[in-house]
C-alpha positions in Angstrom: 23.3 -75.1 44.2 22.6 -78.0 41.8 21.7 -80.3 44.7 19.2 -77.7 46.1 17.7 -77.3 42.6 17.4 -81.1 42.3 15.6 -81.3 45.6 13.0 -78.8 44.4 12.5 -80.2 40.9 12.6 -83.9 41.6 9.0 -84.1 42.9 7.8 -82.5 39.7 8.5 -85.7 37.7 5.3 -87.3 39.3 1.9 -86.2 38.1 0.3 -86.5 41.6 2.9 -84.0 42.9 2.3 -81.6 40.0 -1.5 -81.7 40.5 -1.0 -81.3 44.3 1.3 -78.3 43.9 -1.1 -76.6 41.5 -4.0 -77.3 43.9 -2.4 -75.8 47.0 -1.3 -72.8 45.0 -4.8 -72.1 43.7 -6.4 -72.7 47.0 -3.8 -70.6 48.8 -4.4 -67.6 46.5 -8.2 -68.0 46.6 -8.2 -68.2 50.4 -6.1 -65.1 50.6 -8.7 -63.1 48.7 -11.5 -63.9 51.2 -9.3 -64.4 54.3 -8.7 -60.7 54.8 -12.4 -60.1 55.1 -12.8 -63.1 57.3 -10.2 -61.9 59.8 -11.3 -58.3 59.9 -15.0 -59.2 60.1 -14.2 -61.7 62.9 -15.7 -64.5 60.9 -12.9 -67.0 61.9 -15.4 -69.0 63.9 -17.8 -69.1 61.0 -15.1 -70.3 58.5 -14.0 -73.0 61.0 -17.6 -74.0 61.6 -18.5 -74.1 57.9 -15.7 -76.6 57.1 -17.2 -78.8 59.8 -20.9 -78.4 58.8 -20.1 -79.4 55.2 -19.1 -82.8 56.7 -22.6 -84.4 57.0 -23.4 -83.3 53.4 -20.2 -85.1 52.2 -21.1 -88.2 54.2 -24.7 -88.3 52.7 -23.4 -87.7 49.2 -21.0 -90.7 49.7 -23.8 -92.9 51.0 -26.0 -92.0 48.0 -23.0 -92.3 45.6 -23.3 -88.8 44.5 -20.5 -86.4 43.6 -19.0 -85.2 46.9 -18.4 -81.6 45.6 -22.1 -81.2 44.7 -23.0 -82.6 48.2 -20.6 -80.2 49.9 -22.0 -77.2 47.9 -25.5 -78.1 49.0 -24.4 -78.5 52.6 -22.6 -75.1 52.5 -25.6 -73.4 51.0 -27.9 -74.8 53.7 -25.4 -73.8 56.4 -25.2 -70.2 55.2 -29.0 -70.0 54.9 -29.5 -71.3 58.5 -26.8 -69.1 60.0 -27.9 -66.0 58.0 -31.5 -66.6 59.2 -30.7 -67.3 62.8 -28.3 -64.3 63.2 -31.0 -61.9 62.1 -32.8 -62.7 65.4 -31.5 -60.3 68.1 -32.0 -63.0 70.8 -29.6 -65.4 69.0 -26.8 -63.3 67.3 -24.0 -64.4 65.0 -21.9 -66.4 67.4 -24.9 -68.2 68.9 -26.2 -69.1 65.4 -22.8 -70.4 64.2 -22.3 -72.5 67.4 -25.7 -74.1 67.2 -25.4 -75.0 63.5 -21.8 -76.3 64.0 -22.7 -78.6 66.8 -25.9 -79.9 65.3 -24.6 -80.6 61.7 -21.3 -82.1 62.8 -23.1 -84.5 65.1 -25.5 -85.3 62.2 -22.5 -86.3 60.1 -21.3 -88.7 62.8 -24.8 -90.2 63.0 -25.0 -90.6 59.3 -21.7 -92.5 59.2 -23.1 -95.0 61.7 -26.5 -95.3 60.0 -25.2 -95.8 56.4 -21.9 -97.6 57.4 -20.0 -95.2 55.2 -16.4 -96.4 54.4 -15.5 -94.0 51.6 -11.9 -92.8 51.7 -13.2 -89.4 50.4 -15.1 -89.0 53.7 -11.8 -89.4 55.6 -10.1 -87.1 53.3 -12.7 -84.4 54.0 -11.5 -84.4 57.6 -7.7 -84.7 57.3 -7.1 -83.9 53.6 -5.7 -85.7 50.7 -3.7 -83.1 48.7 -1.7 -85.7 47.0 -4.9 -87.2 45.6 -5.8 -84.0 43.7 -7.0 -84.8 40.2 -7.1 -82.6 37.1 -10.8 -82.0 37.8 -10.0 -80.7 41.3 -7.4 -78.3 39.8 -9.9 -77.0 37.2 -12.5 -76.6 39.9 -10.1 -74.6 42.1 -9.1 -72.5 39.1 -12.8 -71.7 38.5 -13.2 -70.8 42.1 -10.3 -68.4 42.0 -11.6 -66.8 38.8 -15.1 -66.4 40.3 -13.7 -64.8 43.4 -11.6 -62.4 41.4 -14.5 -61.3 39.3 -16.8 -60.8 42.3 -14.1 -58.7 44.1 -13.5 -56.7 41.0 -17.2 -55.8 40.8 -18.0 -55.5 44.5 -14.7 -54.6 46.2 -15.6 -51.2 47.7 -19.2 -52.0 48.6 -17.8 -55.1 50.5 -15.2 -53.0 52.2 -17.6 -50.4 53.4 -20.3 -52.9 54.4 -17.7 -55.0 56.3 -15.9 -52.2 58.2 -18.6 -49.5 58.6 -22.1 -50.9 58.1 -23.7 -47.7 59.4 -21.9 -45.6 56.7 -22.7 -48.2 54.1 -26.4 -48.0 54.9 -26.2 -44.2 54.8 -24.8 -44.5 51.3 -27.7 -46.7 50.3 -25.7 -49.9 50.0 -27.7 -53.2 50.4 -25.7 -54.3 53.5 -27.7 -57.5 54.1 -27.2 -58.6 50.5 -23.5 -57.8 50.7 -23.2 -59.8 53.9 -24.8 -62.7 52.2 -22.4 -62.4 49.2 -19.4 -62.4 51.6 -20.7 -65.5 53.4 -21.3 -67.2 50.0 -17.7 -66.4 49.0 -16.3 -68.0 52.2 -18.7 -71.0 51.7 -17.6 -71.6 48.1 -13.9 -71.4 49.1 -14.5 -73.9 52.0 -16.6 -76.2 49.7 -13.9 -76.5 47.1 -11.1 -76.8 49.6 -12.5 -79.3 52.1 -12.6 -82.2 49.7 -8.8 -82.0 49.0 -7.4 -80.0 51.8 -9.6 -81.3 54.6 -11.3 -79.4 57.5 -8.1 -78.5 59.3 -6.1 -77.2 56.4 -9.1 -75.4 54.9 -9.6 -73.3 58.0 -5.9 -72.6 58.3 -5.6 -71.5 54.7 -8.5 -69.0 55.0 -7.5 -67.6 58.4 -3.8 -67.8 59.1 -2.3 -66.3 55.9 -4.6 -63.3 56.2 -3.8 -62.8 59.9 -0.1 -63.0 59.0 -0.4 -60.5 56.1 -2.2 -57.9 58.2 0.8 -57.7 60.5 2.7 -56.2 57.6 0.2 -54.0 55.8 -3.1 -52.3 56.5 -4.0 -51.8 52.9 -6.6 -54.3 51.7 -5.4 -55.2 48.3 -1.7 -55.7 49.3 -2.9 -57.7 52.3 -4.9 -60.0 49.9 -1.9 -60.5 47.6 0.5 -61.1 50.5 -2.0 -63.6 52.1 -2.3 -65.4 48.8 1.5 -65.6 48.5 1.8 -66.9 52.0 -0.8 -69.6 51.5 0.6 -70.8 48.2 4.2 -70.7 49.5 3.2 -72.7 52.6 1.5 -75.3 50.3 4.5 -75.6 48.1 6.9 -76.0 51.1 4.6 -78.4 52.9 4.2 -80.7 49.9 7.9 -80.6 49.1 8.8 -81.6 52.7 6.1 -84.3 52.7 7.7 -85.8 49.6 11.0 -86.5 51.3 9.6 -87.1 54.9 6.7 -89.5 55.5 4.4 -87.0 57.2 0.9 -85.9 56.3 1.4 -82.8 54.1 -1.7 -81.0 55.4 -0.2 -81.0 59.0 3.1 -79.7 57.7 1.4 -76.9 55.8 -0.5 -75.8 58.9 2.7 -75.8 61.0 4.5 -73.7 58.4 1.6 -71.2 58.3 1.6 -71.1 62.1 5.4 -70.4 62.1 4.9 -67.6 59.6 2.3 -66.0 61.8 4.5 -66.3 64.9 7.4 -64.6 63.1 5.1 -61.8 61.8 3.6 -61.2 65.3 7.1 -60.9 66.7 9.0 -59.1 64.0 6.2 -57.3 62.0 5.7 -53.6 62.2 2.9 -54.0 64.7 5.2 -56.1 67.0 3.2 -57.7 69.7 0.6 -55.0 69.7 -2.8 -55.7 67.9 -3.1 -54.1 64.4 -5.7 -51.3 64.3 -7.3 -51.4 60.9 -8.9 -48.3 59.2 -10.2 -49.4 55.8 -10.7 -45.8 54.5 -7.3 -44.4 55.5 -5.5 -47.7 54.8 -6.8 -47.9 51.3 -6.6 -44.3 50.2 -3.8 -45.2 47.8 -6.1 -47.6 46.1 -8.8 -45.0 45.4 -9.1 -43.9 41.7 -7.6 -40.5 41.0 
């Protein structure tokens, strides 16, 4: 028992491990809050594309010696605006808009690297991640993201639920469905913006999508699914960093594999078994309604 405790606590003696663990815990919980909406709204492709389309903004910010987080935020805002504008056209649609923006902006990032001869290590970290390089500023930024998401969900939880799962009923109730869609896209974009600098493109997408998909194998209620997804994301981050401390392997890749393993177990052993989960937000969340 003492040996196992030593294995868990030894990494905590180093500041970079403490900051890294705090970072993956905060990002895991934040991703869990938005991930349930992403999975149920079938925005997985959007979240994956968003992490890639931020890349040229990060490259340009590095070339101009600006703060990379500010650059990523501007890139995310432009991406959301372009996708939101294109998908309103009936001849383009959501998937078409995301695909066009993904291909164009990621190619632009590659071109910018060649034009400006960018050699910044932060640009490489935006692709593969550098969790062990998390700074106190990164941790504070992630904590701010989590607090902002929590406040938004507290204020707009039920409008987001109805506009996400039954837009027709939401319009009938007089809810601003278009504005709520934009708020949801902005929540996903802000999560990707904060995550991509430290976690990288691959881990950012995995943190948003896989824990939520795993949690929804065990519960159909939205709030418990969010909590479970956050716990899965944070737990995978802690386990991945601890393993990477003792084994010379990139921690981001270890975390993704742990998340994938958790999903595989849930698909096999969860209440839904190998059958797809059918989600009814009204019936599933009846216990959450105020009495």
